[in-house]
C-alpha positions, 0 to 999 in steps of 0.5 A: 110831440116832444123834442125827443121824437124828432130825428134829423132828416136824411139827405135823400129826405131833404132832397125830396122835400125841396120842391113846393109841389111836393109840399102841396101834395102832402097838404092835399093828402093830409086829411083825405086820400087822393089819387094822382088824377085828383092831385093833378086836377087840383094842382093844374099839372100834368098827371105824369108830372104829379106822379113823379112827385108822388113817387118821390114822396112814396119812396121816402115815406112821406106818402103811403098808398092806400088800397085801390078803389074803383073810380067814377068810370070803373077804372082802378085808382090808387089813393095816397095819404100823407104820413105826417113824417115831416112833423117828426123830422128836423129839416135843418142841415148844417152839413147841407145848408143849400138843401135846408134853404131849398126846403124853406123856399119850397114851403114858402112857395107852397104856402103862397100858392095856397094863399092865392087859391084861397076863395074870396071871402076866406079868413086870411090873416097875415102879419109880419113883424120883427123883434130884437132879442138876446140869445137867451130870450130868442131861445126861450121864444122859440122853445115856447112857440114850439111848445104852444104848437105841440100843445094845440097839435095834440088837441086837434079835433077832426071836426075842427076848423083847419088852421094853417100857420107859417112862421119863420125864424131868421137870424140876421146880424146888422 
């Protein structure tokens, strides 16, 4: 995954991603295709609410519908799978900072919900720290973090252990 594979997200894509439930749906559909009912059950939400979010993700290419399958009770079900489009989008938007901030808080809210749902005894390591760097060192740090993530992203093993990492770069002046 190189920087030249990224493109800026459209305003419609940014709006679609500015809700934590949508990030949770994408995470749930990343490795396994899931139906609206399966998503609603997992998220403890009404199927109609989940369907509204699924439709937005479908419309903007974040989810794809797979072939219908027969469910446990014989009804046809349509499973959805995440496309990984978010890994190829820049979600920054200098023209629409409120949308970018909405996405930032939505991903944090989704991550928090996953932490809360983690079973007792699950390995969870949380670390929050702060460093002070020159602009040059900050740029190098961010570039190297991106390169490290890209290196391991490219080495994924379908049988490997799932690892979820969230980190934020917040520039604040005193």
